[in-house]
N, C-alpha and C positions, 0 to 999 in steps of 0.2 A: 357304555357299550355302544358300538356301531355295527353296521352290517358285516364288518370284516374282523374286528378285533374287540375283545371284551376282557374285562378284569376278572381274574379268577381268585384273587386274594392277595396276600402279602407274606413275605418271608423276612423275618427279622426287621419288620417295618418297611421293607422295600416292596412297592407295588409290583405285581406280576401280571402281565397281560398275555393273552393267547389269541393268535390269529387263526381263522379257519383254514388258512393256507398251510398251517403247521400240520393239520391232519392229512393233507395231500402229500406233504413231505414224508410223513410217517408211513403212509400207505406205500409210497414208492420204495422205501427201504425195507419194510417188513415182509413184502410179498414173496420174497425168495428165501425166507428164513426157515421154511419147513412147515410143520403143523401149526394149528391154532395156538397151542401153548408156547411154542417158540416165537411165534409172531408177537404175542402179547408181551412176553418177557423182553424181547428186543425193543419193542415200543417203550416199555417202562424204562429199560436201561438207557435208551437214547434220550428220553425226556429227563431222567435224573442227571445224566451226564451233561446235557446242555444247560440245565438249570444250575448245576454246580459250577460250570464254567462261567456263566453270566453272573452268578452270585459272587464268584471270586472278584470280578470287576466291581460289582455293586457294593460289597462290604467295604472295600477300600475307598470307593467313592463316598460311601456314607461316612466313613471315618474322617474323610477330608471335608465333609459338609457340602457335598455336591448334589444332593437331592436325586439319587439314582432311581431308575425305573427299568424293569426287565420285561422284554417281550419275546415270546417264541413265535416265529413266523415261518414262511415258506422257504427261507434261506438258512434257517437254523435258529439263531438267537441274537439278541442285541441288547446292550445295556446303555440307556441314554442317561446323561448326567450333565451337570454344569462343567465348564472347562476347569481343568486343574490349574493351580496357581503357579506351577513351574514345570519345566521339562522333566525334572527328577521325579516329582510327584506323579506326573502323567505316565512316565515309564513304569513306575511301581504299579499304578492302576492298570495299565495295559497288560503287564506281565502276570498280574494276579489271576486272570482268567485261565490261561493255559496251565498256570501253576496249580490252581485248584483242580483242574481236570486231570492232570498227571497224578496228583496225590490220590484222587478218588480211584483212578484206574490201577495205580500201583498197589493201593490198599487191597483191591479185589485180587490182584495177582499174588500178594503176600498170603492172603487167606487160602488160595488154591495151593500155593507152594507148601505152606505149613501143613495143610491137610494131607497133601501127597506124601510129604516126608514122614508124617506120623502114621501113615497107612490107613488114614480115616477115609471112609467112602462117603462122600457127600451125596445127598439126594440128587437125582438127575436134574430136577428143575433148579435147585440151588446152584449146582455146578454150572449149568447152562447160563443162568443169570450172571454169575460172577465172571464167566468167560466173556460174555457180552460187555460187561462193565470194564473189564481189563482192555478188551480190544478197542472199544469206543473211546475210553478215557485216554489211552496212550496214543493210538493212531490219530484221533482227531486233534489232540493237543499238539502233536508233532507237526501234522499238516498245517495247523493254524499258525505255527511259528515260522512257516516259510516266508521269505521276504516279499510277499505279495500284498500290496495295499488293496483293500482296507482290512485284511486279516491282521491279527495281533502282531505277527512277525513283521509284516509290512509297516505297521505303525511304529514299532520299535526301531526298525531300520531307518525309517524316515526321520524320527527324532534324532538318531545318531548322525545321520548325514547332514541334517540342518545345522547341528552343532559343529560338525567338522568342516563343512564347506560354506556355511552361511545360508541364508534363506533362499536366494535365487538359485545358486548352483545345486544346493542340497535338494531343493524341490524337484529340479529337473532330473538329477541322477536317481532319486528315489523312485520316481514314476516311470522312467525309462527302464530301470532294472526290474520293476514290477512287470512291465510289458514283456520283457525278455523271458521272465519266469512263466508268465501267462502263455506265451507262445509254446514253451516246453510242455506246460500242463495240457494245453489244447491238443498238441501232437500225441501225448500219452493217452488222452481221452479218446481220440480218434482210433488209435491203434488197438486200445483195449475195449473199444465200443461202449464206453461209459458215458451215456447220454447226459446224465445229471451232472457229472463232473465237467463235461464239456460246456454245459450251460453256465455253471458257476464260474468257470475260468473265463469264458467269453464275457460274462457280465462284469467281472473284475477288470478285464482288459478294457472294456468300454469305459468304466469309471476312471481308470488311470489315464486313458487317452483324453477324456474330458478335462480332468484335472491338469494334465500336462498342457493342453491348449489354453486353459484359463489362467494358468499360473504364470508368475513372473519368471525370468530366467536369463541366463547368459547365452552365449553362442548364438545370438540373434533372435532368441525367443521374444515373443511379443510381451509387452509389460503387463503386469497384473491388473485386472479390472478394478476400478475404484468402487464400483457398485457391489451390492450383495450377491451371493451365489443365487443364480436363477432357481435352483432347486429349493433353496430356503424360501424364496418368494412364493413359489408354488405351494410349498408345504404350509406356509402361513395362510394362504388362501384356503387350503383344505381344513386347516384348524378353524378358520372363520366359519366354514360350512358346517363343520361338526358342532361348533358352538351354537349356530343357528338351529341345527337339527336336534339339539338337546343332548348330544353325545359329549358330555363335559369332560370326562376322563380322557377320551380320545383327543379332544381339543387341546387339553393340557399336554398330552404326550407329543402331539405333532408340534406344538409350540416349543417344547423343550428341545426336540430334535432340530427344529429350524434354527434356534438361537445358538446351537452348538456348531453350526456350519461356519466355514471360514468367510472372511471378507464382509461380515455383517456390519452395517452401519449402526450408530447409536439409536437411530430412529427405529430400525428393524428390531434391535434388541429390546427396546422399550415396548414395541408393539407386541412382541412375543410374550413379555411379562404381563402386558395388559390382558391378553387372552387367558393366561394362566390364572390371574387374579379373578377375572370375571367368572371363569369356569369353576373356580374354587367356591365362590360365593353361591353360585347357582346349584352346585353339587351339595351344598350344606356344610361348607367349611369356612365360616365367616372369619375365624381367627387367621386362617391361612391366607385369605384374601387380604386382610389388613396387614399381615406381616410382610407380604411381598409388594405392597402397593407403591413403596418408594422407588422401586425399580421400573415401574410401568409408565406408559404414556398417560398423563393426567387428562384423559378425555372425559366428556360428559357421561358416557356410559360407564366408565370406571367409577366416577363419582357416585353414580346411581347405585352401583354394586357395593361401594363402601358404605353408603347410607343404609342399605338393606342389611349389610353385614353387621353394622353397629346395632341396628334394631333387633337383629336375630339374637344378639347376646345381651339385649336389654339396656344398651348404652344410648338412651334417648338424647342425652345432652351432646354426645359426640355426633349423633346423626344430625341434630339441629345445627351444630357448629358447621358441619359440612355443607349445609344449605347456603352458607355465606360465601362459599367459593364461587368465583365468577362463572365457572363452567356449569354450575347448577342452572343458571338462567339460559343456557344453551340447550337444555333438554326441552322436548316438546311440552307445551303448556299442560296437556292432560297428564303427562308423566309427573311434572312438578306438583300438580294438584294432588295426585294420588299419593306421592311420597309425603307431602305435608300432612295429608289426612292420616297417614299411618304413624307419623311422628306425633300427631296430636297437638 
């Protein structure tokens, strides 16, 4: 846990995190829903719908072995995971989110329809809750399928354009088209006086503009940067801060997000895995630390974590073998002495 985001549990083995900004988002939406009962029901329906959407992504990512994690935050929800091994797998993963949301919303609609045809009178609160589920599930899923990156529709559109036109041209067309749709969405938000919608669309427009400027392209666009995404670099710095502060799960989450960004170098990829491994060991998951260590930067501090992980599971011989690594001698003298004393 850190000051902004904390883990609330897991669903089907997928870690679920909650940001305090999500409560602000919820308050914004529920304030006009009527009485206290309606506000609570809408908040529950909204949370269930967002979780269902993100778990749609997460379960496909888990099936593909991509270590998913779900976070509800001030912009809605997000599922972080390792990159898919192919465009086809990536497309299935992306489509699973709105697909799950539509199934949930339409299921609520079917219950309402069947009850109406049967002449059954549902309790007011039950009918209200199902109506909210229908509205959120269907409307949000359809909105999410608009070709605006980074929404799911935008991601699917980008995948298709990259395959149709190649990396350079497809990249530019995808983000220019996203900007066009953002302009339309911003105009709609202004006319309808929807402040939150305007903020969301403006933020998406900013992201697409940044990606368009950073990306490679034809038509005279500047070449793609050889270095990593600056946002990924900043996020790894945040992950290091979280690691230093003892917010180990947040450090892992930030490192996972950073390594999933485009243009990352092998060194940045290894650095992200290093943070994940060290955080796992410090959080009391020695096996997880050891399992992922081959992907990480083999730094002295990772070696220290591997030694501690081996000791945590009673593998003294493994810990002793690790002290033969040349990086062990790069640790501060006091740390080496402490580790040797623990090994015995």
